[in-house]
VOPAGU-2260 file (C-alpha; in pm, 1 decimal, decimal comma):
REM VOPAGU-2260
SITE   aa  ch    i         X         Y         Z
SITE  MET   A    0   -6019,3   18542,7   15397,7
SITE  ASN   A    1   -6201,9   18443,3   15741,6
SITE  ILE   A    2   -6191,1   18100,0   15889,2
SITE  ALA   A    3   -6532,4   18020,0   15761,9
SITE  ASN   A    4   -6418,1   18059,2   15436,8
SITE  LYS   A    5   -6071,1   17864,2   15485,4
SITE  ILE   A    6   -6298,8   17542,5   15611,0
SITE  THR   A    7   -6531,9   17620,7   15264,8
SITE  ILE   A    8   -6176,7   17596,6   15065,0
SITE  ILE   A    9   -6071,8   17255,9   15276,1
SITE  ARG   A   10   -6410,7   17124,6   15175,4
SITE  ILE   A   11   -6344,8   17190,5   14798,4
SITE  LEU   A   12   -5970,0   17082,4   14843,5
SITE  LEU   A   13   -6118,8   16744,9   15013,2
SITE  ILE   A   14   -6280,1   16678,7   14665,7
SITE  PRO   A   15   -5993,3   16548,2   14465,3
SITE  VAL   A   16   -5912,7   16335,6   14783,1
SITE  LEU   A   17   -6219,2   16174,6   14760,4
SITE  ILE   A   18   -6184,9   16115,1   14405,8
SITE  VAL   A   19   -5855,7   15962,3   14444,6
SITE  PHE   A   20   -5953,9   15727,3   14711,0
SITE  LEU   A   21   -6297,0   15626,5   14525,2
SITE  THR   A   22   -6039,2   15518,9   14215,2
SITE  ILE   A   23   -5754,3   15381,3   14350,9
SITE  ASP   A   24   -5738,5   14971,6   14472,7
SITE  ILE   A   25   -5547,3   14959,0   14781,5
SITE  PRO   A   26   -5692,7   14811,7   15110,1
SITE  TYR   A   27   -5951,7   15018,0   15287,6
SITE  HIS   A   28   -6004,4   15281,6   14978,6
SITE  MET   A   29   -6367,9   15286,6   14993,5
SITE  GLU   A   30   -6349,9   15311,0   15382,1
SITE  ILE   A   31   -6101,0   15621,0   15339,5
SITE  ALA   A   32   -6334,0   15745,4   15083,0
SITE  LEU   A   33   -6632,9   15760,8   15326,5
SITE  PHE   A   34   -6423,2   15900,9   15599,6
SITE  VAL   A   35   -6302,2   16193,9   15335,6
SITE  PHE   A   36   -6677,1   16224,1   15247,0
SITE  VAL   A   37   -6820,5   16252,6   15590,4
SITE  ILE   A   38   -6578,3   16480,9   15698,9
SITE  ALA   A   39   -6582,6   16734,0   15386,6
SITE  SER   A   40   -6992,8   16699,6   15471,8
SITE  LEU   A   41   -6933,1   16798,3   15803,2
SITE  THR   A   42   -6740,9   17098,8   15707,7
SITE  ASP   A   43   -7071,3   17218,2   15551,4
SITE  LYS   A   44   -7234,8   17244,9   15885,5
SITE  LEU   A   45   -6916,3   17414,5   16070,1
SITE  ASP   A   46   -6874,9   17686,4   15826,0
SITE  GLY   A   47   -7228,4   17752,1   15841,7
SITE  TYR   A   48   -7228,1   17762,7   16192,6
SITE  ILE   A   49   -6905,3   17993,4   16254,1
SITE  ALA   A   50   -7015,1   18246,1   16004,0
SITE  ARG   A   51   -7367,3   18313,1   16132,5
SITE  LYS   A   52   -7227,4   18278,4   16531,8
SITE  TYR   A   53   -6894,6   18521,6   16448,1
SITE  ASN   A   54   -7100,4   18754,7   16167,9
SITE  LEU   A   55   -6838,8   18652,6   15914,8
SITE  ILE   A   56   -7099,9   18614,6   15647,0
SITE  THR   A   57   -6944,9   18709,9   15299,0
SITE  ASP   A   58   -7030,1   18737,0   14944,1
SITE  LEU   A   59   -6733,3   18515,5   14846,4
SITE  GLY   A   60   -6891,0   18275,0   15145,0
SITE  LYS   A   61   -7232,4   18311,6   15000,1
SITE  PHE   A   62   -7067,6   18179,2   14659,6
SITE  LEU   A   63   -6796,4   17927,6   14782,1
SITE  ASP   A   64   -7060,5   17743,3   15002,1
SITE  PRO   A   65   -7349,7   17645,3   14760,2
SITE  LEU   A   66   -7061,1   17575,1   14508,4
SITE  ALA   A   67   -6855,5   17347,4   14745,4
SITE  ASP   A   68   -7171,3   17147,1   14835,3
SITE  LYS   A   69   -7274,4   17085,0   14492,0
SITE  LEU   A   70   -6890,7   17002,8   14368,8
SITE  LEU   A   71   -6877,5   16732,7   14664,7
SITE  VAL   A   72   -7195,6   16617,3   14548,1
SITE  SER   A   73   -7138,9   16596,7   14199,1
SITE  ALA   A   74   -6784,9   16453,8   14235,0
SITE  ALA   A   75   -6928,9   16164,8   14447,9
SITE  LEU   A   76   -7212,6   16112,5   14181,5
SITE  LEU   A   77   -7000,6   16084,2   13880,8
SITE  MET   A   78   -6771,4   15848,9   14052,3
SITE  PHE   A   79   -7038,9   15630,7   14107,2
SITE  ILE   A   80   -7103,4   15622,6   13756,6
SITE  GLN   A   81   -6745,3   15503,6   13660,0
SITE  LEU   A   82   -6799,2   15244,6   13966,4
SITE  GLY   A   83   -7122,0   15112,0   13818,3
SITE  ARG   A   84   -7302,2   15206,3   14145,3
SITE  ILE   A   85   -7551,8   15425,4   14018,0
SITE  ASP   A   86   -7709,9   15503,8   13656,5
SITE  ALA   A   87   -7580,8   15775,5   13471,1
SITE  TRP   A   88   -7956,7   15890,1   13370,9
SITE  ILE   A   89   -8005,4   15942,8   13744,0
SITE  VAL   A   90   -7673,3   16170,8   13794,6
SITE  PHE   A   91   -7786,1   16349,2   13497,9
SITE  ILE   A   92   -8132,4   16477,6   13631,3
SITE  VAL   A   93   -7964,2   16568,5   13960,2
SITE  LEU   A   94   -7702,5   16740,1   13776,4
SITE  ALA   A   95   -7978,0   16945,9   13564,2
SITE  ARG   A   96   -8159,9   17052,4   13841,8
SITE  GLU   A   97   -7852,7   17174,9   14000,4
SITE  PHE   A   98   -7768,9   17358,3   13686,3
SITE  ALA   A   99   -8133,4   17515,2   13656,5
SITE  VAL   A  100   -8141,1   17636,3   14008,8
SITE  THR   A  101   -7805,4   17808,5   13982,7
SITE  GLY   A  102   -7933,9   17968,8   13620,6
SITE  LEU   A  103   -8249,2   18051,5   13823,5
SITE  ARG   A  104   -8050,6   18226,9   14111,5
SITE  ALA   A  105   -7840,0   18365,7   13857,1
SITE  VAL   A  106   -8159,3   18563,3   13658,1
SITE  ALA   A  107   -8281,0   18670,3   14005,2
SITE  ALA   A  108   -7953,3   18829,0   14145,2
SITE  ASN   A  109   -7945,9   19003,4   13780,2
SITE  LYS   A  110   -8261,6   19180,2   13899,5
SITE  ASN   A  111   -8105,8   19217,4   14285,2
SITE  ILE   A  112   -8351,1   18923,1   14415,2
SITE  VAL   A  113   -8201,1   18645,2   14657,1
SITE  ILE   A  114   -8319,6   18309,6   14659,9
SITE  ALA   A  115   -8255,7   18178,0   14954,2
SITE  ALA   A  116   -8204,6   17765,4   14994,6
SITE  SER   A  117   -8562,1   17634,1   15078,0
SITE  GLN   A  118   -8672,1   17397,1   15332,3
SITE  LEU   A  119   -8702,6   17149,6   15020,2
SITE  GLY   A  120   -8347,4   17201,5   14897,1
SITE  LYS   A  121   -8207,2   17193,4   15227,5
SITE  ILE   A  122   -8381,3   16834,7   15246,7
SITE  LYS   A  123   -8264,3   16717,5   14895,2
SITE  THR   A  124   -7927,1   16817,1   15022,7
SITE  THR   A  125   -7915,4   16623,0   15330,2
SITE  ILE   A  126   -8099,6   16314,0   15138,1
SITE  GLN   A  127   -7830,2   16334,0   14875,9
SITE  ILE   A  128   -7533,7   16282,4   15172,8
SITE  ILE   A  129   -7683,1   16045,1   15346,8
SITE  THR   A  130   -7746,1   15855,6   14987,0
SITE  ILE   A  131   -7375,4   15883,8   14933,4
SITE  ILE   A  132   -7300,3   15755,0   15272,6
SITE  VAL   A  133   -7514,9   15467,4   15227,3
SITE  ILE   A  134   -7366,1   15377,0   14855,9
SITE  LEU   A  135   -7007,8   15414,1   15021,2
SITE  LEU   A  136   -7090,4   15175,9   15324,5
SITE  ASN   A  137   -7192,1   14958,2   15030,7
SITE  ASN   A  138   -7554,7   14959,9   15165,5
SITE  PHE   A  139   -7415,8   14822,6   15524,5
SITE  PRO   A  140   -7619,4   14735,9   15746,6
SITE  PHE   A  141   -7908,5   14746,6   15542,3
SITE  ASN   A  142   -7766,1   14474,5   15325,7
SITE  LEU   A  143   -7786,7   14216,8   15654,5
SITE  ILE   A  144   -8179,8   14220,7   15631,0
SITE  GLY   A  145   -8166,6   14196,0   15258,3
SITE  LEU   A  146   -8293,7   14563,7   15216,4
SITE  HIS   A  147   -8180,0   14724,5   14938,6
SITE  MET   A  148   -8179,1   15097,8   15114,9
SITE  ASP   A  149   -7874,0   15211,5   14845,6
SITE  ILE   A  150   -8144,1   15188,0   14594,5
SITE  ILE   A  151   -8435,6   15329,1   14787,4
SITE  LEU   A  152   -8231,7   15649,3   14884,3
SITE  VAL   A  153   -8116,5   15684,1   14497,4
SITE  TYR   A  154   -8480,2   15717,8   14367,3
SITE  LEU   A  155   -8589,6   15885,5   14713,7
SITE  THR   A  156   -8294,5   16139,7   14611,6
SITE  LEU   A  157   -8422,0   16147,2   14264,5
SITE  ILE   A  158   -8787,4   16242,0   14344,9
SITE  ILE   A  159   -8667,8   16486,9   14597,3
SITE  THR   A  160   -8425,6   16670,2   14388,3
SITE  ILE   A  161   -8696,2   16697,1   14097,0
SITE  ALA   A  162   -8953,9   16811,1   14355,4
SITE  SER   A  163   -8731,9   17063,7   14504,7
SITE  GLY   A  164   -8628,9   17166,2   14134,8
SITE  ILE   A  165   -9002,0   17231,1   14074,1
SITE  ASP   A  166   -9075,1   17396,3   14387,2
SITE  TYR   A  167   -8790,8   17685,0   14308,9
SITE  PHE   A  168   -8940,6   17746,8   13985,7
SITE  LEU   A  169   -9281,0   17768,1   14065,1
SITE  LYS   A  170   -9226,0   18000,1   14384,1
SITE  ASN   A  171   -9028,8   18227,7   14141,1
SITE  LEU   A  172   -9227,1   18267,1   13836,7
SITE  ASP   A  173   -9217,5   18607,5   13833,8
SITE  ILE   A  174   -8861,9   18626,0   13783,7
SITE  PHE   A  175   -8920,1   18538,0   13411,3
SITE  THR   A  176   -9217,9   18768,7   13392,4
SITE  GLY   A  177   -9158,7   19068,2   13573,5
C-alpha cells in the first residue's frame, strides 16, 4: 500500500472520530469536530496530489478515494440530522444522488467504460464541504450580520447535487442503450 492510499485510509479512520466529537458533550467538541473534518477534507487533496505527482495511482486508490469522500460527507450530513441542523429529506436526496451515480459508474465499469469526475461533480463536492464547515461553525461569521449562510449553502448544495446527478446521467445515457 502506497503513501497516497495510506492517507486515504487516514481520512476513513477520521470519520468515527468526527462522529464521536459531534455526539459527545464536552467543551469545544464542535470545534474539535470542525478541526477533524477540515483535516480529513484536506487529505483528499493531499492523497490525490501525491498519487498524481509520484505516479502512485492504483485501482485500490481509485476505489478508496471516492468512497472516503462519500463516507466523510455522508457521516457529517447524517449527524447533522441527529443534531437538528439539517432536514432528513435533504440528506436523503444528497445520498440518493451518490448511490445513483455510483450505480451508473458500476454499470459503465461493467462495460469497460470509466466515468471520470465531472467539473460539476467536483464543484458539488467543494460546496458540500464548505456547507459542512459553515454548519460546524454554527454559521459564524455570517450570523454576526444576520445572514443565514448555512441555510443558503444547504439549499445550494441540494441544487448543485441534483444538477450534477442529472448531468452525469444525461452525458452517459448511452450506457443504458448501448
